[in-house]
LUMTI-700577 format. One record per residue: residue in three letters; x, y, z of N, C-alpha, C in turn; chain. Coordinates in Angstrom, 3 decimals. Example, Ala and Ser with C-alpha at 12.3 -4.5 7.8 and 13.67 -1.06 7.14 Angstrom:
(pt "Ala",(13.190,-5.690,7.800),(12.300,-4.500,7.800),(13.200,-3.300,7.800),"A") (pt "Ser",(12.850,-2.250,7.080),(13.670,-1.060,7.140),(12.900,0.030,7.870),"A") 
***
This chain:
(pt "Met",(5.890,-0.976,-4.715),(4.788,-1.327,-5.584),(4.943,-0.730,-6.973),"A") (pt "Thr",(5.813,0.216,-7.114),(5.965,0.847,-8.425),(7.084,0.243,-9.253),"A") (pt "Thr",(7.837,-0.697,-8.683),(8.931,-1.318,-9.446),(8.820,-2.836,-9.541),"A") (pt "Asp",(8.037,-3.460,-8.686),(7.902,-4.917,-8.696),(6.926,-5.335,-9.798),"A") (pt "Pro",(7.321,-6.234,-10.690),(6.458,-6.641,-11.797),(5.096,-7.190,-11.371),"A") (pt "Thr",(5.037,-7.856,-10.246),(3.756,-8.391,-9.776),(2.766,-7.269,-9.535),"A") (pt "Trp",(3.224,-6.194,-8.916),(2.325,-5.081,-8.578),(2.122,-4.132,-9.750),"A") (pt "Thr",(3.139,-3.907,-10.567),(2.964,-3.004,-11.704),(2.017,-3.599,-12.744),"A") (pt "Ala",(1.862,-4.920,-12.762),(0.883,-5.549,-13.649),(-0.545,-5.265,-13.174),"A") (pt "Arg",(-0.718,-5.034,-11.881),(-2.060,-4.793,-11.314),(-2.429,-3.322,-11.213),"A") (pt "Phe",(-1.446,-2.471,-10.907),(-1.727,-1.064,-10.640),(-0.870,-0.169,-11.516),"A") (pt "Asp",(-1.471,0.912,-12.022),(-0.685,1.828,-12.848),(-0.293,3.104,-12.121),"A") (pt "Glu",(-0.917,3.403,-10.999),(-0.519,4.562,-10.199),(-0.701,4.220,-8.727),"A") (pt "Val",(0.211,4.719,-7.898),(0.156,4.461,-6.454),(0.504,5.753,-5.723),"A") (pt "Trp",(-0.302,6.082,-4.718),(-0.056,7.266,-3.897),(-0.043,6.897,-2.429),"A") (pt "Leu",(0.717,7.627,-1.648),(0.529,7.605,-0.202),(-0.834,8.235,0.055),"A") (pt "Trp",(-1.546,7.759,1.068),(-2.863,8.315,1.374),(-2.795,9.830,1.503),"A") (pt "Gln",(-1.805,10.316,2.216),(-1.707,11.760,2.462),(-1.472,12.567,1.184),"A") (pt "Asp",(-0.979,11.932,0.117),(-0.692,12.622,-1.138),(-1.729,12.369,-2.228),"A") (pt "Trp",(-2.707,11.507,-1.975),(-3.692,11.142,-2.991),(-4.534,12.366,-3.365),"A") (pt "Pro",(-4.577,12.733,-4.650),(-5.284,13.953,-5.068),(-6.779,13.973,-4.714),"A") (pt "Asp",(-7.447,12.833,-4.669),(-8.893,12.792,-4.398),(-9.226,12.608,-2.919),"A") (pt "Arg",(-8.266,12.755,-2.054),(-8.495,12.587,-0.619),(-9.466,13.635,-0.084),"A") (pt "Asp",(-9.419,14.824,-0.619),(-10.332,15.910,-0.244),(-10.357,16.184,1.251),"A") (pt "Gly",(-9.203,16.102,1.891),(-9.127,16.432,3.309),(-9.677,15.374,4.246),"A") (pt "Lys",(-10.057,14.219,3.713),(-10.570,13.140,4.573),(-9.471,12.686,5.522),"A") (pt "Pro",(-9.842,12.338,6.760),(-8.817,11.924,7.727),(-8.265,10.537,7.415),"A") (pt "Asp",(-7.122,10.255,7.963),(-6.498,8.939,7.835),(-7.281,7.960,8.692),"A") (pt "Thr",(-7.786,6.903,8.081),(-8.542,5.879,8.815),(-7.846,4.525,8.739),"A") (pt "Gly",(-6.533,4.550,8.558),(-5.768,3.313,8.464),(-5.326,2.975,7.059),"A") (pt "Ile",(-5.703,3.814,6.099),(-5.278,3.588,4.717),(-3.857,4.113,4.562),"A") (pt "Gly",(-2.972,3.273,4.053),(-1.596,3.693,3.847),(-1.332,4.136,2.420),"A") (pt "Leu",(-1.916,3.395,1.466),(-1.696,3.660,0.048),(-3.017,3.618,-0.698),"A") (pt "Val",(-3.073,4.313,-1.809),(-4.204,4.236,-2.727),(-3.614,3.912,-4.091),"A") (pt "Ala",(-4.144,2.875,-4.740),(-3.616,2.449,-6.035),(-4.745,2.351,-7.054),"A") (pt "Arg",(-4.442,2.749,-8.288),(-5.436,2.644,-9.360),(-5.239,1.332,-10.103),"A") (pt "Lys",(-6.328,0.589,-10.269),(-6.274,-0.687,-10.982),(-5.972,-0.446,-12.452),"A") (pt "Arg",(-4.982,-1.143,-12.946),(-4.501,-0.935,-14.314),(-5.549,-1.293,-15.369),"A") (pt "His",(-6.220,-2.414,-15.256),(-7.071,-2.898,-16.345),(-8.546,-2.574,-16.186),"A") (pt "Arg",(-9.037,-2.483,-14.973),(-10.465,-2.256,-14.783),(-10.782,-0.862,-14.264),"A") (pt "Gly",(-9.764,-0.070,-14.022),(-10.002,1.237,-13.426),(-10.409,1.057,-11.971),"A") (pt "Gly",(-10.787,2.110,-11.340),(-11.184,2.042,-9.948),(-9.975,2.104,-9.030),"A") (pt "Trp",(-10.253,2.152,-7.764),(-9.219,2.388,-6.757),(-9.173,1.273,-5.737),"A") (pt "Cys",(-8.008,1.053,-5.184),(-7.817,0.111,-4.076),(-7.204,0.882,-2.915),"A") (pt "Ala",(-7.808,0.744,-1.747),(-7.215,1.282,-0.524),(-6.383,0.164,0.079),"A") (pt "Ile",(-5.152,0.455,0.427),(-4.224,-0.568,0.896),(-3.722,-0.189,2.276),"A") (pt "Gln",(-3.921,-1.102,3.209),(-3.390,-0.892,4.551),(-1.980,-1.447,4.579),"A") (pt "Val",(-1.059,-0.653,5.057),(0.342,-1.046,5.100),(0.712,-1.355,6.538),"A") (pt "Ala",(1.291,-2.501,6.742),(1.717,-2.890,8.087),(3.109,-3.505,7.993),"A") (pt "Leu",(3.851,-3.315,9.019),(5.187,-3.886,9.096),(5.264,-4.703,10.368),"A") (pt "Lys",(5.616,-5.933,10.214),(5.745,-6.796,11.378),(7.203,-7.224,11.473),"A") (pt "Ile",(7.802,-6.920,12.575),(9.195,-7.295,12.794),(9.204,-8.513,13.714),"A") (pt "Leu",(9.748,-9.568,13.200),(9.835,-10.796,13.985),(11.188,-10.846,14.669),"A") (pt "Arg",(11.161,-11.125,15.932),(12.414,-11.240,16.674),(12.497,-12.647,17.241),"A") (pt "Tyr",(13.593,-13.243,16.997),(13.811,-14.603,17.474),(14.958,-14.601,18.465),"A") (pt "Ser",(14.829,-15.419,19.457),(15.961,-15.624,20.370),(16.157,-17.124,20.527),"A") (pt "Phe",(17.387,-17.494,20.599),(17.732,-18.904,20.715),(18.537,-19.097,21.988),"A") (pt "Gln",(18.260,-20.182,22.639),(19.010,-20.520,23.825),(19.963,-21.661,23.513),"A") (pt "Ala",(21.199,-21.510,23.946),(22.176,-22.584,23.747),(21.844,-23.724,24.699),"A") (pt "Arg",(22.009,-24.933,24.222),(21.734,-26.104,25.080),(23.004,-26.749,25.487),"A") 
***
């Protein structure tokens, strides 16, 4: 998110939840990243998920 032009146009700072300075010891509730909106200010909580698709093919 810090190098892709699509995301850098939207956010000017991005933290892992565990490293976010304003977390104040709050527990992890599924938030992966916290990003600051570049133009309007404010924060976005971002849930990060990875889905691995596995395909198998049968020969006919």
